[in-house]
ROMARMI-222281 format. One record per atom (N, C-alpha, C, CB): residue in three letters; x, y, z. Coordinates in steps of 0.2 Angstrom, whole numbers, plus 5000, padded with zeros to 4 digits. Glycine has a CB too. Example, Ala and Ser with C-alpha at 12.3 -4.5 7.8 and 13.67 -1.06 7.14 Angstrom:
<pts>
ala506649725039
ala506249785039
ala506649845039
ala505749785045
ser506449895035
ser506849955036
ser506450005039
ser507049975029
</pts>
This chain:
<pts>
met504749224912
met504849284919
met504549304926
met504549344917
lys505149304933
lys504749334939
lys504849394940
lys504949304945
tyr504349414942
tyr504249454944
tyr504349504952
tyr503849444941
leu505049524949
leu505349564960
leu505149624960
leu506249584964
thr504549654960
thr504349714958
thr503949754964
thr503949694952
pro504349814965
pro503649824971
pro502849814970
pro503549904974
gly502649794963
gly502149794960
gly501849814955
gly501849804963
pro501449774951
pro501049704950
pro501749644952
pro500649694941
val501449604957
val501849544959
val501949504957
val501749514962
gln502049424959
gln502449384952
gln501749344959
gln503649374949
leu501049324955
leu500549294958
leu500549224960
leu500049314953
pro500249194961
pro500649094961
pro499749084953
pro500349014977
lys499849024953
lys499749004950
lys498849004951
lys500148964948
phe498548954958
phe497948964959
phe497549024959
phe497848934964
val498049074962
val497649164960
val497449184953
val498349234961
ile497749154951
ile497449164942
ile497349134937
ile497649184939
asp497449044942
asp496649034939
asp495849034941
asp496648984939
ala496049084948
ala495349074950
ala494849134945
ala495249094960
met495249184941
met495049234937
met494649214929
met495749264937
ala494849154930
ala494549114922
ala493849074923
ala495249044918
lys493349114924
lys492849134922
lys492349174921
lys492849114923
gln491749164921
gln491549214918
gln491049214925
gln491149224911
pro491449304924
pro490949364929
pro490149354929
pro491049444928
pro489949364935
pro489049374936
pro489149424936
pro488449344941
phe488249454936
phe488149494934
phe488149524941
phe487849494930
his488349594942
his488449604951
his487949624953
his488949654954
arg487249634951
arg486649624955
arg486149544954
arg486049694954
asp486549524955
asp486449434956
asp486649404966
asp487149374949
ser486449354966
ser486549324971
ser487149314970
ser486149264972
glu487749264965
glu488149224964
glu488649284966
glu488149184959
phe488449344964
phe489049414965
phe488849414972
phe489049514960
lys488549424977
lys488349434982
lys488949394987
lys487649414982
lys488649334986
lys489149274988
lys489949284988
lys489049214984
leu490349314982
leu491149324981
leu491049384983
leu491549314974
phe490649454985
phe490649484987
phe491049484995
phe490249494986
lys490349454999
lys490149445004
lys490849385007
lys489449425004
ser491149345004
ser491749315005
ser492349355006
ser491949265000
val492249385001
val492749464999
val492949505007
val491949544994
leu492349515009
leu492149585011
leu492549555021
leu491149605009
asp492249505023
asp492349445028
asp493249425029
asp491849375025
lys493249395022
lys494349395024
lys494549465025
lys494949385015
leu494249505020
leu494649575024
leu494449615030
leu494749625019
his494049565033
his493949605040
his494149545044
his493049645042
ser494149475042
ser494749445047
ser495549485049
ser494949375043
leu495749495040
leu496349555040
leu496749585043
leu496249595041
tyr495849665044
tyr496149705047
tyr495349725050
tyr496649765042
pro495449715055
pro494449715058
pro494149785059
pro494249695067
thr494049815053
thr493649855051
thr493249875045
thr493849895053
arg493049925045
arg492349915038
arg492749955031
arg491249985041
ala492649885027
ala493249895020
ala492649915015
ala493749805018
val492949955011
val492349965006
val493049944998
val491850065007
val492749914994
val493149904990
val492849944982
val493249814990
met493149954979
met493249994973
met493649994968
met493250034975
pro493249994961
pro493649974956
pro494050034955
pro493249964950
gly494950004954
gly495350034952
gly496050014956
gly495050104952
thr496650064956
thr497250044960
thr497450094966
thr497850034955
gly497950074968
gly498250114974
gly498450194974
gly498750074975
thr498250214969
thr498350274965
thr497650314966
thr498650254958
leu497150254967
leu496350274966
leu496150314975
leu495650184964
ala496250224977
ala496250214986
ala496350294991
ala497050164989
val497050304987
val497250354992
val497150424989
val497950334993
asp496850444985
asp496550514982
asp495650504983
asp496850514972
thr495550454981
thr495050444987
thr494950464995
thr494950384987
met495350424997
met495350425005
met495550495007
met495950385008
ile495850535000
ile496050635003
ile495050675000
ile497250694995
tyr494950654994
tyr494250684998
tyr493850684997
tyr494150724998
asn493750605002
asn493150595007
asn493250635016
asn493050495007
tyr493950645017
tyr494250665022
tyr494650725025
tyr494450625022
val494650745016
val494850815019
val494450865012
val495950825020
asn494150915018
asn493750965013
asn494251035008
asn493251015019
pro494151065005
pro494451125002
pro494551165010
pro494051174995
gly495151205010
gly495051245016
gly495451205020
gly494251255020
asp495451145022
asp495651105028
asp496351115030
asp495551025025
lys496651125035
lys497351135035
lys497551065037
lys497551195041
ile498151025032
ile498550965036
ile499050955036
ile498450915036
leu499250915040
leu500150905040
leu499950845036
leu500550875050
ala500750825033
ala500850775027
ala501450785029
ala500650795019
leu501850705029
leu502350685029
leu502750655024
leu502350645032
val503350665021
val503550675014
val504050645016
val503450725010
tyr504250565013
tyr505150555012
tyr504850485007
tyr505750525021
gly504650534999
gly504850514994
gly504350514989
gly505050454994
glu504350474986
glu504050484979
glu503250474980
glu504350414972
phe502750434983
phe502150424984
phe502050474990
phe501850344986
gly502450504995
gly502150554999
gly501950604995
gly502650575003
lys502350634992
lys502450694987
lys501650684982
lys503450694982
arg501650644977
arg501150634977
arg500450624979
arg501350624977
ala500650604985
ala499850634991
ala499850714994
ala499750575001
val500250724994
val500250804993
val499850814987
val500850844991
glu500350824980
glu499950844976
glu499150834976
glu500250824972
thr498750784974
thr498350774975
thr497850824983
thr498650714976
ala498150834988
ala497950834992
ala497950924992
ala498350794997
lys498250974988
lys498251024987
lys497751054981
lys498751024988
ile497550984975
ile496950994973
ile496450994976
ile496950974968
arg496450954980
arg495850954982
arg495551034987
arg495750874988
gly496151084987
gly495951154991
gly496251144997
gly495251174991
ala496451075002
ala496751095006
ala497451105006
ala496651085009
asn497451155014
asn498251205017
asn498651155018
asn498151255024
val499051135014
val499551085017
val500251105019
val499651025013
val499951065026
val500851075028
val501451025028
val500951095034
glu501851035023
glu502450965021
glu503150955024
glu502750985013
ile503150915030
ile503550895031
ile503950865031
ile503550905032
glu504350885024
glu504950825017
glu505750825019
glu505050875008
gln505850735020
gln506650745024
gln506650665020
gln506750765036
asp507150665025
asp507650575019
asp507250535023
asp508750535019
lys507050545031
lys506650495036
lys506250515039
lys507050465040
pro505750465039
pro505050495044
pro505350535049
pro504550445049
pro505050575050
pro505150635059
pro504850575064
pro504250725059
ala505150575071
ala504650525076
ala504350575078
ala505050485082
pro503850475081
pro503150545085
pro503450595087
pro502650535093
asp503750595094
asp503650675099
asp504050715092
asp504350685110
glu504050735088
glu504250785080
glu503550795080
glu504650735072
val503250755077
val502550745075
val502050815081
val502350635076
glu502250755087
glu501650795089
glu501650855093
glu501350765090
asp502450895096
asp502750965094
asp502351005089
asp503650965092
ile502350975082
ile501851015077
ile501151045076
ile501950985074
leu501050945080
leu500150995082
leu500051005088
leu499450955081
arg500451015092
arg500351055099
arg500351125098
arg500851045104
arg500751145094
arg500851215091
arg500351235084
arg501551215088
asp500251195081
asp499651205078
asp499251175079
asp499651205072
arg498651225082
arg497751165083
arg497351175079
arg497351155089
glu497451215073
glu497051195069
glu497151135062
glu496951265067
ile497751095063
ile497851055059
ile496951005060
ile498551005061
arg497050955055
arg496350925055
arg496450855050
arg495650985052
ala497050865048
ala497150775045
ala497850755045
ala496750755037
leu498350705048
leu499050675045
leu499050665040
leu499150615048
leu499350655037
leu499250595029
leu499850585026
leu498850645021
leu500050515030
leu500650505030
leu500850435024
leu500850485038
ile501150405024
ile501450335018
ile501750275023
ile502150355012
his501450275025
his501450175028
his502050145025
his500650105025
asn502050145020
asn502750095017
asn502850125007
asn502449985018
glu503450175009
glu503750205006
glu504050184998
glu504050215010
thr503550154993
thr503850114990
thr504450114986
thr503550094986
ser504550194986
ser505050234982
ser505550214983
ser505150284983
thr505850234992
thr506250224992
thr506450175001
thr506450284989
gly505650115000
gly506050055003
gly505750075011
gly507050045003
ile505650115014
ile505650145019
ile504750145024
ile505950215016
ala504850105028
ala504250105032
ala504050115038
ala504050075032
tyr503450165040
tyr503550215045
tyr503450145053
tyr502750295044
lys503750155056
lys503550075060
lys503250095070
lys504450025060
gln503250165068
gln503150195073
gln502050205074
gln503650265072
leu501850185069
leu501050215069
leu500550225076
leu500650175064
lys500950165080
lys500450155083
lys500450225089
lys500450095086
lys500950235088
lys501250305095
lys500550355090
lys502450345095
leu500850355084
leu500450435082
leu499850415079
leu500750495076
ile499450335080
ile498750355083
ile498550385089
ile498350295083
asp499050365095
asp498950415101
asp498950485101
asp499350395106
ile499450485098
ile499650555099
ile499150595092
ile500550555099
thr498850565087
thr498350605085
thr497750615087
thr498250595080
lys497350535091
lys497050555092
lys496650595102
lys497050515088
ser497450605102
ser497550655110
ser497150725106
ser498750685113
tyr497250745100
tyr497350805098
tyr496650795093
tyr498050825095
asn496350765091
asn495750765087
asn495950775080
asn495250815090
val496750765078
val496850745070
val496650685068
val497550735069
leu496350665059
leu496350625059
leu496750595055
leu496050625060
leu496950535057
leu497650505052
leu497250465047
leu498450445056
leu497450485041
leu497650475035
leu498150445032
leu497550505033
val498150365030
val498950315030
val498950295022
val499050235036
asp499350285021
asp499150245012
asp499850175015
asp499550325002
ser499350125011
ser499750095015
ser499650015008
ser499350105026
val499750035000
val499550034997
val500149984997
val499350094994
ser500849974997
ser501149924996
ser501649905002
ser501549944990
gly501049925008
gly501249875014
gly500649865013
gly501649885023
phe500349855018
phe499649805020
phe499549745016
phe498849845019
pro499649685020
pro499649655026
pro500149635026
pro499249615027
ala501049615025
ala501349595024
ala501849655030
ala501249585017
glu501649715029
glu502149765034
glu501649775039
glu502349855031
pro501549775045
pro501149755050
pro500849835050
pro501549725057
leu499949805054
leu499849895051
leu499349885059
leu499349925040
pro499549965066
pro499149955070
pro498349955067
pro499250005073
gln497949935072
gln497349955073
gln497250045075
gln497149895078
asp496550025074
asp496250105072
asp496550185070
asp495950115078
ile496450165066
ile496950205062
ile496150235056
ile497750135057
asp496150305055
asp495550325055
asp495350305046
asp495550395058
val495850315044
val495750275037
val496250245033
val495550315033
val496250185031
val496950145029
val496850135018
val497050045035
ala497050165017
ala497050175009
ala497450065006
ala497850265007
thr497550045002
thr497850004999
thr497549974994
thr497949965003
ala497849924991
ala497549884983
ala497749834984
ala497749904976
ser497449794977
ser497449714976
ser498249704974
ser496849694970
his498449724972
his499049714968
his499749714971
his498949774963
lys499649704977
lys500449714979
lys500349664985
lys500649794982
ala500549674992
ala500649624995
ala499949594996
ala500949645002
leu499549614994
leu498649564994
leu498549524991
leu498149584991
leu499149524986
leu499449434978
leu499049434975
leu499349334980
ala498549494972
ala498149474968
ala498249534962
ala497449474971
pro497949534956
pro498149564951
pro497949654950
pro497949514946
pro497949704949
pro497649764951
pro496949764947
pro498149814949
gly496849824949
gly496149824950
gly495649864955
gly496049784950
ala495749834962
ala495149864966
ala495649864968
ala494549834969
ser495149964972
ser495549994977
ser495149964981
ser495650074979
ile495649964988
ile495149934996
ile495450015002
ile495449814999
leu495050035004
leu495050075008
leu494650035016
leu494650125005
tyr494950055020
tyr494650045029
tyr494650095031
tyr494950005035
leu494050095034
leu493950165038
leu493550155046
leu493350215031
ser493750195048
ser493650175057
ser493050255059
ser494650185063
thr493050285053
thr492750335053
thr492250365048
thr493150375053
glu491950395049
glu491350425042
glu491650465038
glu490650485043
pro491650485033
pro491950535026
pro491650595031
pro491550525016
lys492250655030
lys492150725034
lys491750775024
lys493150755039
ala492050745022
ala491850795015
ala491250795012
ala492250775011
glu490850885013
glu490650915011
glu490050935006
glu490950935011
thr490850915000
thr490550944992
thr491250904988
thr490351054991
gly490950924986
gly491650914978
gly491950844977
gly492650974981
val491450794978
val491850714979
val491450674969
val491450644989
pro491950664967
pro491550634960
pro491350594962
pro492050614954
pro490450564958
pro490450514962
pro490550434960
pro489850524965
ser490950394957
ser491350364957
ser491850354963
ser491650374952
met492150424968
met492250404972
met492150404981
met492350404970
asn491250414979
asn490950444984
asn490950414990
asn490450464983
leu491350364996
leu491350324999
leu490550315003
leu491950335001
arg490550395002
arg489450375005
arg489050345000
arg488950445007
lys488950344995
lys488850294992
lys488950194989
lys488950344990
phe489650194992
phe489850124991
phe489650114998
phe490650104988
ile489550155005
ile489450125010
ile488750115012
ile489750145013
lys488150165009
lys487750145010
lys487250075003
lys487550205012
met487850045002
met487749994997
met487849925002
met488150004990
leu488449945007
leu488549875006
leu488049815014
leu489549855005
asp487849845016
asp487249815022
asp486949755015
asp486449905025
asn486849775010
asn486649735004
asn486949715002
asn486349744999
leu487849725002
leu488249674998
leu488249664989
leu488049625000
glu487949764990
glu487949774981
glu488549854983
glu486849794976
thr488749874976
thr489049914974
thr488549964970
thr489549874970
pro488950034971
pro488450104966
pro488650084958
pro488750214968
tyr489250044957
tyr489650044950
tyr489749984951
tyr490250084947
thr490049954943
thr490049894942
thr490849884945
thr489749864934
pro490849834949
pro491449804952
pro491949784948
pro491349754957
pro492549764951
pro493149714946
pro493349674949
pro493849744944
ile492549624946
ile492149564948
ile492849494945
ile491249564941
ser493149494940
ser493749454940
ser494349454944
ser493949464936
ile494149504947
ile494649554952
ile494549504958
ile494549644954
leu493949524959
leu493849504966
leu493849394967
leu492949554968
phe493749364963
phe493749304962
phe494449294963
phe493549264956
ala494949314960
ala495749304962
ala495849324969
ala496349354957
leu495549404972
leu495649404980
leu495549384984
leu495549434982
asp494849364984
asp494849304989
asp494949254988
asp494349284992
val495449214983
val495649154983
val496749184987
val495449114973
ser496649244985
ser497349274989
ser497149264996
ser497549364988
leu496549284997
leu496549315005
leu496349265009
leu496049365006
ser496149185005
ser496149135010
ser496949085013
ser495449085008
tyr497249125006
tyr497949085007
tyr498449145013
tyr498349074997
ile498049195012
ile498649245017
ile498249255023
ile498749335014
leu497749215025
leu497549205030
leu497449145033
leu497149225030
glu497849115028
glu497949025032
glu498749035034
glu497748925025
leu498849095031
leu499649065034
leu499749105040
leu500349065028
gly499249155040
gly499349225049
gly499649235048
gly499449215057
pro500349235055
pro500649315055
pro501549265054
pro500449385067
lys501349195050
lys502049225047
lys501749225038
lys503049145049
tyr501449255039
tyr501349285031
tyr501949345032
tyr500249325029
val501949375035
val502449455039
val502949405038
val502349505050
asp503049365042
asp503949345044
asp504249315039
asp504149295051
ile503949295033
ile504349265027
ile504249325022
ile503949175023
his504049385022
his504349455021
his504849465022
his504049505024
arg504949465029
arg505549495034
arg506049455031
arg505449485045
glu505949385031
glu506649355031
glu506949375022
glu506549245033
arg506549375021
arg506749395013
arg507249445014
arg506049425007
val506949525014
val507149575016
val507449585019
val506949595017
glu507949525025
glu508249535028
glu508949495027
glu507949535034
tyr508649435024
tyr509049415018
tyr509649455013
tyr508549385014
leu509149475008
leu509349545005
leu509749625005
leu508949565004
tyr509949615010
tyr510149685015
tyr510749665019
tyr509449715020
ser510649605021
ser511349545024
ser511849515017
ser510949455028
ala511449525012
ala511749465006
ala512149525000
ala510849415001
leu511649564998
leu511949604993
leu512749664995
leu511149644990
lys512849674992
lys513649724991
lys513349774994
lys514049754983
leu512749794988
leu512449854989
leu512549894993
leu512049844989
arg512449964997
arg512150025001
arg511750024999
arg512350085003
pro511250015007
pro510350025005
pro510550075005
pro509650015008
ile509950105004
ile509650175002
ile509150175010
ile509150174993
pro508750135010
pro508550165019
pro508950145026
pro507750145021
pro508450185031
pro509350145037
pro508850085040
pro509750235048
ala509150055044
ala509249995046
ala508750055054
ala510249935046
gly507749995054
gly507750025060
gly506950035056
gly508350075063
leu507150055049
leu506550095045
leu506450065038
leu506550175044
arg506949975038
arg506849975032
arg506049925030
arg507549945029
ser505549915026
ser505249865021
ser505249815023
ser505449845015
phe504749775025
phe504649735023
phe504249695018
phe504749725025
thr504349725011
thr503949725004
thr504349754996
thr503149785006
val504849795001
val505149814994
val505749834997
val504749864990
thr506549844994
thr506949844998
thr507349884992
thr507249765001
ala507749924993
ala507849994986
ala508850004988
ala507150114990
phe508949974985
phe509750004988
phe510050054981
phe510449924990
tyr510550104984
tyr510950154980
tyr511350094972
tyr511650204987
cys511550114968
cys512150074966
cys512150134957
cys512049964966
glu513050104956
glu513250144948
glu513150134943
glu513850144947
lys512750054941
lys512450024938
lys511850004933
lys512650014940
pro511450024938
pro510650004937
pro510449954930
pro510050084935
lys510350004927
lys510349984919
lys510749894919
lys510950064913
glu511149924919
glu511449864919
glu511249794922
glu512049874921
ile511249804926
ile510949784933
ile510149734932
ile510949854937
ile509849794930
ile509249774928
ile509149734920
ile508749834928
ala509649744914
ala509749694909
ala509949634910
ala510049704906
lys510549614917
lys510949584917
lys510249494921
lys511549634922
leu509749544924
leu509249484926
leu508849474925
leu509049484930
lys508649524920
lys508149504915
lys508349444909
lys507949584912
glu509049454909
glu509049414902
glu509149344908
glu509849434895
ala509449324913
ala508949264919
ala508349264918
ala508849284928
gly507849294914
gly507249284918
gly506849314925
gly507449224919
tyr507149374927
tyr506949414932
tyr506849484932
tyr507249404937
val506349514933
val506249554932
val506449624938
val505749534930
ile506649674938
ile506649704947
ile506549774945
ile507449694952
ser506349824948
ser506149904946
ser506949934948
ser505449954951
gly506849994941
gly507550074945
gly507250074948
gly507950164942
gly507450144951
gly507450184956
gly507050234955
gly507950204959
met506350284963
met506150324959
met506450374965
met505150324956
tyr505950444961
tyr506350494968
tyr507050534966
tyr506550424975
lys507350544969
lys507650564971
lys508450534968
lys507250564976
tyr508150464969
tyr508750384970
tyr508650364961
tyr508250294979
arg508250384958
arg507950374952
arg508450344946
arg507750444950
glu509050374946
glu509550364940
glu510150314947
glu510050464935
lys509950314951
lys510750284954
lys510550234960
lys511250364958
ser509950184957
ser509650134962
ser509250084960
ser509350154966
ile508850054963
ile508550004961
ile508249964965
ile508849974958
arg507649974965
arg507149924967
arg507049844968
arg506749954964
ile507049804974
ile506749734970
ile506149724977
ile507549664969
gly505649694975
gly505249694978
gly505149614981
gly504849734975
val504749614985
val505049544989
val504349494988
val505149554999
met503849524990
met503149524988
met502949444982
met502949604984
gly502449434983
gly502049384975
gly502449294977
gly502549434964
asp502249244971
asp502549194971
asp503349184971
asp502249184967
ile503749204976
ile504449184975
ile504549144981
ile504949254973
thr505249124978
thr505649074982
thr506349124986
thr505949014977
met506549084991
met507449094993
met507849104987
met507849014996
glu507749024983
glu508249014979
glu508149084974
glu508248944975
asp507549104969
asp507649144967
asp507849204970
asp507249134966
leu507749244975
leu508449304977
leu509049264982
leu507949374984
arg509149224982
arg509949214980
arg510249204973
arg510049164982
arg509849174966
arg509949184962
arg510149264959
arg509449144960
val509449334962
val509649394962
val510349424965
val509149414966
val510449394971
val510849404975
val511549414967
val510849324981
asp511949354966
asp512249314963
asp512249364958
asp511949244961
ile511749384954
ile512049414949
ile512249474949
ile511849414946
ile511949514954
ile511949574955
ile512849584955
ile511349594962
asn512949554964
asn513549554966
asn514149534960
asn513449504972
arg513949524955
arg514349514950
arg514349574946
arg514149454945
val513949614945
val513649674939
val513949724946
val512549674937
asp514149744951
asp514249804953
asp514749794961
asp513649844955
</pts>
């Protein structure tokens, strides 16, 4: 069975094999050697301090919010899919005063700037870089970086299903991501890139307290048991991604462009906003398509958000080939 899902993704054998060893004690020098290798490679991918925690993408986003938003803070949240809604839910539970802008596609940078200009109490902008539920990517992050800095507003970005296959500009205040999507490793490691110190004054659970993790980074230690086996896998997947360099993005772009050109289905994301990692299409028979593909050895995903019962999603991350995509296209085009 091959997985063309939004994550977890189809793993190369060398990544799976890397986990098949005894995990070292996490206070031992053997672990520190592994941890340093992973941190150095994460820094090579995105030159900002990285924190690695046990968890998945959801925990990474929740940790970002709890460490950079205080109860009572006013934040602006851009919502154009399910994961934007989830981030808003966490922010509200945190006690934030959330100004929520929900629409089918993300607002342009000048629209965001207009809101920030009119409301100087906003302290943070929260958005999804790569919205897994709709296949929409925010392609104008560089402009938002400049805008938020000019208004002294924190930029908090969920790139769980984007990084590093969807280009991510430097100088974002905080980026939340995870091991099990475009980083080509199994689920289990939450990863945060931090360009600024945590702002939380109180109310952060110990297991999510970034100050505890940051304090121990210089000694190559973690406050709690890390996902050691996942780090072995991540170490080799990062080497592979770094070896490919810019070609890694190109591979994903080519796969996405092929699906959008070859499938007869109507795309959900408009041209110009299409993710390089997840595609999404309207269809009348999603369950039939999913079943036919599974019979042929492929697993894809059904829809989410407002498209749950009338769409499919096909991930292009992981150890898949263009021949896999051609077979998937042929099966889908014969069903719907």
